[in-house]
Wavefront OBJ file of the C-alpha trace (Angstrom):
o trace
v 15.965 73.565 27.448
v 16.635 72.247 31.111
v 20.033 71.256 32.480
v 18.465 67.901 32.979
v 17.359 67.676 29.342
v 20.614 68.467 27.808
v 21.922 65.366 30.102
v 18.964 62.949 28.838
v 18.944 64.090 25.076
v 22.006 62.347 24.432
v 21.161 59.086 25.995
v 17.667 59.091 24.379
v 19.448 59.827 20.899
v 21.537 56.795 21.438
v 18.638 54.579 22.665
v 16.990 55.788 19.419
v 19.647 54.736 17.230
v 19.858 51.763 18.837
v 16.116 51.059 17.973
v 16.258 51.753 14.276
v 19.313 49.453 14.047
v 17.065 46.640 14.082
v 15.519 47.025 11.164
v 18.241 48.164 9.010
v 19.969 44.713 10.410
v 17.344 42.439 8.989
v 17.053 44.616 5.425
v 20.881 43.974 5.091
v 20.647 40.275 5.804
v 17.967 39.989 3.407
v 20.069 40.925 0.586
v 22.451 37.981 1.246
v 20.647 35.406 3.112
v 17.897 33.970 -0.014
v 20.729 32.662 -1.972
v 21.377 30.244 0.478
v 17.747 29.345 0.927
v 17.382 29.069 -2.660
v 17.915 25.438 -3.310
v 15.591 24.724 -0.642
v 12.756 27.046 -2.153
v 13.125 25.762 -5.479
v 12.719 21.648 -4.163
v 9.724 22.831 -2.080
v 7.741 24.890 -4.264
v 9.322 24.185 -7.615
v 9.390 27.628 -9.256
v 10.498 28.039 -13.136
v 13.848 29.549 -14.129
v 12.166 32.811 -14.782
v 10.275 32.637 -11.411
v 13.382 31.827 -9.429
v 15.179 34.891 -10.850
v 12.307 37.009 -9.997
v 12.211 35.523 -6.180
v 15.507 36.544 -6.238
v 15.512 39.899 -7.799
v 11.889 41.419 -6.924
v 12.922 42.741 -3.550
v 15.875 44.435 -5.078
v 14.021 45.918 -7.922
v 11.020 47.266 -5.514
v 13.560 48.881 -2.987
v 15.617 50.452 -5.830
v 12.639 51.834 -7.764
v 10.866 53.196 -4.642
v 13.585 54.680 -2.408
v 13.477 58.230 -3.769
v 9.733 58.200 -3.574
v 9.560 57.196 -0.228
v 12.322 59.286 0.953
v 10.552 62.100 -0.057
v 7.255 60.899 1.464
v 9.276 60.802 5.074
v 10.240 64.297 4.542
v 6.643 65.482 3.906
v 4.120 63.199 6.046
v 6.428 62.170 8.713
v 9.786 59.901 9.295
v 8.500 58.063 12.368
v 5.127 57.517 10.457
v 6.799 55.710 7.490
v 9.079 54.092 9.550
v 6.425 52.609 11.327
v 4.471 51.738 8.173
v 7.356 50.231 6.287
v 8.334 47.985 9.234
v 5.229 46.672 9.680
v 4.887 45.900 5.739
v 8.498 44.444 6.049
v 7.389 42.050 9.094
v 3.807 41.302 7.189
v 5.700 40.463 3.978
v 8.445 38.434 5.872
v 5.732 36.246 7.658
v 3.872 35.546 4.591
v 7.041 34.879 2.681
v 7.600 32.229 5.390
v 4.688 30.247 4.903
v 4.240 30.727 1.063
v 2.817 27.913 -0.905
v 3.361 28.840 -4.542
v 6.113 30.888 -6.412
v 3.575 33.563 -7.314
v 2.877 34.215 -3.600
v 6.247 34.211 -2.767
v 7.105 36.877 -5.706
v 4.319 39.130 -4.090
v 5.411 38.701 -0.909
v 9.071 39.448 -1.356
v 7.973 42.325 -3.147
v 5.597 43.877 -0.029
v 8.752 43.185 1.679
v 10.536 45.588 -0.868
v 7.998 47.824 -0.534
v 9.055 48.145 3.388
v 12.723 47.807 2.723
v 12.228 51.126 0.849
v 10.780 53.176 3.507
v 12.863 51.958 6.094
v 16.778 52.787 4.478
v 15.717 56.425 3.820
v 13.894 57.095 6.729
v 16.385 55.627 9.346
v 18.905 57.804 8.120
v 17.012 60.883 8.296
v 16.158 60.170 11.862
v 19.362 59.687 12.783
v 20.275 63.237 11.120
v 17.572 64.177 13.260
v 18.549 62.511 16.698
v 22.096 64.096 16.507
v 21.924 67.432 15.191
v 25.662 67.908 16.172
v 27.750 66.933 13.108
v 30.463 64.693 15.181
v 27.680 62.805 16.800
v 25.998 62.527 14.014
v 28.966 61.112 12.027
v 29.488 58.610 14.646
v 25.857 57.443 14.715
v 25.907 57.189 10.901
v 29.477 55.136 11.324
v 27.206 52.603 13.496
v 24.223 52.519 11.005
v 26.930 51.698 8.100
v 28.609 49.122 10.317
v 25.274 47.286 11.200
v 24.150 47.162 7.256
v 27.438 45.719 6.378
v 27.305 43.049 9.117
v 24.290 42.333 8.135
v 24.853 41.553 4.743
v 27.844 39.189 5.534
v 26.392 37.386 8.515
v 23.350 36.585 6.557
v 24.476 33.429 5.036
v 26.041 32.471 8.155
v 22.552 32.902 10.373
v 21.196 31.077 6.999
v 23.393 28.336 7.143
v 22.432 27.509 10.940
v 18.685 27.939 10.337
v 18.283 25.738 7.339
v 20.783 23.136 8.917
v 17.698 22.858 11.696
v 14.827 24.279 9.857
v 12.497 24.520 6.820
v 13.448 27.232 4.220
v 10.740 29.753 5.636
v 12.820 29.814 8.846
v 15.251 32.639 6.871
v 12.203 34.831 6.549
v 10.947 34.611 10.074
v 14.055 35.558 11.590
v 12.995 39.315 10.520
v 9.498 39.130 12.660
v 10.844 39.465 16.269
v 13.087 42.228 14.982
v 10.685 43.874 13.519
v 8.193 43.716 16.750
v 10.546 44.779 18.919
v 11.033 48.008 16.865
v 7.342 48.560 16.656
v 7.149 48.583 20.339
v 10.269 50.710 20.997
v 9.805 53.394 18.123
v 6.917 55.260 19.539
v 8.422 55.821 22.743
v 12.118 56.585 21.683
v 11.595 58.258 18.281
v 9.654 61.780 17.743
v 7.794 62.602 14.743
v 9.752 65.124 12.177
v 8.254 66.567 9.099
v 10.477 68.380 6.405
v 9.874 72.527 6.645
v 7.820 72.571 3.303
v 5.844 69.484 3.107
v 4.099 70.459 -0.038
v 1.925 68.443 -2.384
v 2.830 64.961 -4.007
v 3.238 64.920 -7.787
v 1.556 61.479 -8.726
v 3.385 61.782 -12.440
v 6.566 62.100 -10.941
v 6.243 59.093 -8.491
v 5.161 56.961 -11.852
v 8.280 58.336 -13.791
v 10.839 57.557 -11.021
v 9.757 54.299 -10.119
v 8.989 53.311 -13.934
v 12.430 54.589 -15.157
v 14.380 52.947 -12.238
v 12.827 49.675 -12.587
v 12.910 49.308 -16.469
v 16.814 50.369 -16.482
v 17.798 48.074 -13.606
v 15.594 45.131 -14.800
v 17.020 45.651 -18.436
v 20.654 45.396 -17.007
v 19.962 42.175 -14.793
v 18.113 40.741 -17.762
v 21.120 41.382 -19.824
v 23.530 39.576 -17.515
v 21.225 36.851 -17.387
v 20.119 36.140 -20.886
v 22.996 37.908 -23.043
v 22.539 41.509 -24.393
v 19.422 41.586 -26.927
v 17.203 43.861 -28.425
v 14.721 43.421 -25.541
v 16.940 44.411 -22.864
v 18.629 47.166 -24.960
v 14.833 48.572 -25.251
v 14.414 48.206 -21.779
v 17.375 49.869 -20.663
v 16.841 52.768 -23.122
v 13.308 53.249 -22.370
v 14.322 53.669 -18.678
v 17.027 56.331 -19.053
v 14.624 58.087 -21.393
v 11.950 57.934 -18.763
v 14.458 59.304 -16.109
v 15.548 61.958 -18.154
v 11.990 63.202 -18.533
v 11.822 62.665 -14.657
v 14.790 65.292 -14.153
v 13.462 67.830 -16.628
v 9.829 67.309 -14.987
v 11.404 68.254 -11.495
v 13.084 71.025 -12.639
v 9.603 72.842 -13.476
v 7.759 71.820 -10.227
v 7.674 74.235 -7.132
v 7.697 70.964 -4.805
v 9.578 68.495 -6.815
v 9.742 64.838 -5.850
v 13.407 65.289 -6.390
v 15.102 68.295 -5.813
v 17.784 68.375 -8.427
v 19.530 71.449 -6.851
v 20.656 68.914 -4.341
v 23.392 67.828 -7.010
v 24.727 71.418 -7.355
v 26.261 70.877 -3.547
v 29.607 69.471 -4.894
v 30.076 67.336 -2.024
v 27.002 65.884 -2.233
v 27.374 64.769 -5.917
v 31.003 63.028 -4.898
v 29.492 61.522 -2.254
v 26.702 59.888 -4.321
v 29.260 59.072 -6.907
v 31.611 57.357 -4.846
v 28.836 55.418 -2.916
v 27.501 54.077 -6.387
v 31.190 53.091 -7.366
v 32.103 51.497 -4.102
v 28.821 49.473 -3.911
v 29.434 48.328 -7.639
v 33.304 47.132 -6.689
v 32.128 45.373 -3.322
v 28.819 43.465 -4.543
v 30.453 42.154 -7.699
v 33.709 41.197 -5.445
v 31.490 39.640 -2.931
v 29.330 37.757 -4.681
v 31.980 36.490 -7.117
v 34.150 35.425 -4.516
v 31.613 33.491 -3.172
v 31.000 31.653 -6.085
v 34.955 30.952 -6.777
v 35.000 29.425 -3.146
v 32.297 27.361 -3.700
v 32.445 26.033 -7.208
v 36.192 26.397 -7.630
v 37.955 25.736 -4.079
v 34.806 23.255 -3.319
v 33.633 25.012 -0.059
v 30.520 24.811 1.409
v 28.322 27.850 1.882
v 28.635 28.070 5.367
v 32.267 27.448 5.241
v 32.619 30.360 2.578
v 30.752 32.598 4.433
v 33.091 31.992 7.799
v 36.138 33.072 5.573
v 34.395 36.368 5.128
v 34.489 36.927 8.656
v 37.575 38.606 9.416
v 37.194 40.887 6.606
v 33.425 41.423 7.908
v 35.114 42.281 11.018
v 37.630 45.056 9.571
v 34.663 46.433 7.663
v 32.301 46.990 10.608
v 35.266 48.457 12.741
v 35.973 50.840 10.093
v 32.757 52.098 9.515
v 32.538 52.697 13.509
v 36.064 54.651 13.550
v 35.890 56.576 10.298
v 34.227 59.336 12.307
v 37.137 59.718 14.471
v 39.365 59.132 11.821
v 38.090 62.080 9.575
v 38.102 64.310 12.967
v 41.923 63.801 13.108
v 42.970 63.604 9.377
v 40.270 65.044 7.561
v 37.845 63.798 5.129
v 40.351 64.467 2.090
v 42.779 61.895 3.860
v 39.804 59.562 4.501
v 38.747 59.438 0.945
v 42.413 58.795 -0.259
v 42.851 55.754 2.499
v 39.511 54.676 1.098
v 40.184 54.138 -2.328
v 43.777 53.391 -1.901
v 42.598 50.088 0.450
v 39.871 49.129 -1.774
v 42.386 49.079 -5.204
v 44.960 47.099 -2.887
v 42.418 44.399 -1.739
v 41.113 44.299 -5.365
v 44.649 43.599 -6.394
v 45.163 40.810 -3.947
v 41.861 39.435 -4.975
v 42.978 39.180 -8.712
v 46.056 37.377 -7.400
v 44.215 34.699 -5.757
v 44.774 31.197 -7.185
v 43.862 27.646 -6.418
v 46.917 27.180 -4.625
v 46.766 30.411 -2.186
v 43.013 30.869 -2.403
v 41.793 30.863 1.358
v 44.951 33.143 2.267
v 44.960 35.658 -0.713
v 40.867 35.941 -0.371
v 40.742 36.643 3.739
v 43.925 39.071 3.229
v 42.139 40.816 0.186
v 38.800 41.029 2.216
v 40.724 42.699 5.089
v 42.773 45.341 3.217
v 39.769 46.342 1.204
v 37.276 46.173 4.168
v 39.024 49.265 5.366
v 38.244 51.107 2.373
v 34.911 49.892 2.197
v 33.953 50.747 5.629
v 35.293 54.215 5.405
v 33.060 54.673 2.010
v 29.839 53.365 3.636
v 30.328 55.377 6.781
v 31.654 58.675 5.009
v 29.405 58.663 2.255
v 26.084 58.173 4.223
v 27.311 61.022 6.615
v 28.143 63.547 3.749
v 25.195 63.037 1.754
v 22.769 63.838 4.757
v 25.198 66.271 6.353
v 25.855 68.366 3.101
v 21.743 69.381 2.793
v 19.360 70.943 5.213
v 17.622 69.123 7.820
v 14.287 69.050 6.275
v 15.837 67.349 2.738
v 17.510 64.449 4.751
v 15.234 61.846 3.954
v 15.553 63.131 0.217
v 19.296 63.114 0.545
v 19.374 59.913 2.398
v 17.295 58.359 -0.325
v 19.333 59.386 -3.182
v 22.577 57.653 -1.874
v 20.760 54.531 -0.977
v 19.738 54.471 -4.366
v 22.882 54.711 -5.881
v 24.000 52.110 -3.729
v 21.101 50.047 -5.080
v 21.842 50.955 -8.605
v 26.046 50.280 -7.731
v 25.192 46.727 -6.383
v 22.705 45.769 -9.455
v 25.363 47.285 -11.875
v 28.332 45.661 -10.085
v 27.132 41.875 -10.135
v 25.269 42.260 -13.660
v 27.992 43.833 -15.785
v 31.113 42.354 -13.808
v 29.506 38.880 -13.770
v 28.784 39.016 -17.523
v 32.288 40.072 -18.483
v 33.711 37.493 -16.031
v 31.540 34.793 -17.965
v 32.730 36.474 -21.428
v 36.177 36.410 -20.306
v 36.011 32.716 -19.047
v 34.539 31.335 -22.176
v 36.759 33.153 -24.606
v 40.125 32.143 -22.888
v 39.566 28.619 -21.429
v 40.627 26.044 -24.053
v 40.538 23.120 -21.641
v 44.287 23.005 -21.214
v 45.359 25.788 -18.631
v 45.927 24.860 -14.831
v 44.253 27.015 -12.727
v 40.744 28.382 -12.078
v 39.266 26.815 -15.697
v 40.837 23.471 -15.005
v 39.555 23.346 -11.565
v 35.984 24.459 -12.634
v 35.858 22.080 -15.334
v 37.136 19.440 -13.073
v 34.101 20.316 -10.325
v 31.669 19.483 -13.277
v 29.989 22.910 -13.100
v 31.898 24.467 -15.756
v 30.730 27.844 -16.981
v 27.371 27.205 -15.264
v 29.105 28.540 -12.331
v 29.333 31.824 -13.578
v 25.926 31.593 -15.348
v 24.874 31.661 -11.549
v 26.741 34.476 -10.724
v 25.042 36.470 -13.677
v 21.835 35.238 -12.710
v 22.002 36.932 -9.012
l 1 2 3 4 5 6 7 8 9 10 11 12 13 14 15 16 17 18 19 20 21 22 23 24 25 26 27 28 29 30 31 32 33 34 35 36 37 38 39 40 41 42 43 44 45 46 47 48 49 50 51 52 53 54 55 56 57 58 59 60 61 62 63 64 65 66 67 68 69 70 71 72 73 74 75 76 77 78 79 80 81 82 83 84 85 86 87 88 89 90 91 92 93 94 95 96 97 98 99 100 101 102 103 104 105 106 107 108 109 110 111 112 113 114 115 116 117 118 119 120 121 122 123 124 125 126 127 128 129 130 131 132 133 134 135 136 137 138 139 140 141 142 143 144 145 146 147 148 149 150 151 152 153 154 155 156 157 158 159 160 161 162 163 164 165 166 167 168 169 170 171 172 173 174 175 176 177 178 179 180 181 182 183 184 185 186 187 188 189 190 191 192 193 194 195 196 197 198 199 200 201 202 203 204 205 206 207 208 209 210 211 212 213 214 215 216 217 218 219 220 221 222 223 224 225 226 227 228 229 230 231 232 233 234 235 236 237 238 239 240 241 242 243 244 245 246 247 248 249 250 251 252 253 254 255 256 257 258 259 260 261 262 263 264 265 266 267 268 269 270 271 272 273 274 275 276 277 278 279 280 281 282 283 284 285 286 287 288 289 290 291 292 293 294 295 296 297 298 299 300 301 302 303 304 305 306 307 308 309 310 311 312 313 314 315 316 317 318 319 320 321 322 323 324 325 326 327 328 329 330 331 332 333 334 335 336 337 338 339 340 341 342 343 344 345 346 347 348 349 350 351 352 353 354 355 356 357 358 359 360 361 362 363 364 365 366 367 368 369 370 371 372 373 374 375 376 377 378 379 380 381 382 383 384 385 386 387 388 389 390 391 392 393 394 395 396 397 398 399 400 401 402 403 404 405 406 407 408 409 410 411 412 413 414 415 416 417 418 419 420 421 422 423 424 425 426 427 428 429 430 431 432 433 434 435 436 437 438 439 440 441 442 443 444 445 446 447 448 449 450 451 452 453 454
């Protein structure tokens, strides 16, 4: 490589990173912006309760069940190619969602968006790994990736609130379109095509087992959170787990498996995936239930509640960006210790939040916990991708993102259900505090039922 090429390479790599951040941002925003638009959607196209839940959930179901599949397809057939296909699907799905005239159409177009989202996240991580072969630069780039994703999730309600104040509900989907168009123009110029070292063949049975097992397990958990534990959702979860066990056993027999189970033999990789799952489990539940508390208990508007989350979002974003520098200085072990300590301290402060100290304690808790979550999001992604050969970066990124999706689903569903059970078991109508305020607001346990259905 010439001297000029060595000078230009880092600049082109950073420009390539910037190009990938657009899709990452809108995919993250889509995870939180729809909650704000649902009242307007319900009024406009009048879905049933079951259809409303599908409108909310189908995107996450599709992403969670197909991440592993598309992460591997990117390794085998080209990450840039899959990125362009996924971005196109996400853009078309967003446009069609904005103008959906019935619940059935909106559910279908949201599923198409999920199909695109499932290709974008693991492929973006794999492309970043290729753009930055140097470990230090790769860690910094993934820190920026993690910061963009977490910032997108938080600013989604703020952007949505502004759009819904001026335009109709479909505008929250059209936000995605110009970002995707810019990406589709820049990606062919700034990104190069990369394939895994051993493309191999695709085993259709593996795709069916993986997608079906994950979909049934996630749907069963969400169904239990919404309607309570019954024979149906227990059966769904058990069947999903059995299918996933069959999937893992089948992968061991294949020469070119869809999921290389040997990745989990890398201790660092396994710990990173588990840390990511636990972090998202706590973060998703705390974030959503906190928003429910601020709105239904303290009486804030959605936009006001979202603004209160900005300090924590800023800290989380900065923490993601500066984590690689901290790891260089103090090491990964110290970073993980600080990560878990900060998350625990932040959650403790959140538990101490009352109707008297609500805003102050809430903002303080998000700032303290934001340090830990930022470290987790950045370090886990970099560790997962860096612990495996470059040819398997897409698969590793897909597994890391799948663990995040599972943690997100389980966090809201299980902790939301637990909160509802505790509320109904302990509230007798005489205490002061959250129970009294919720009852006085006229929403009662319905607020917590709303959290369950998310």
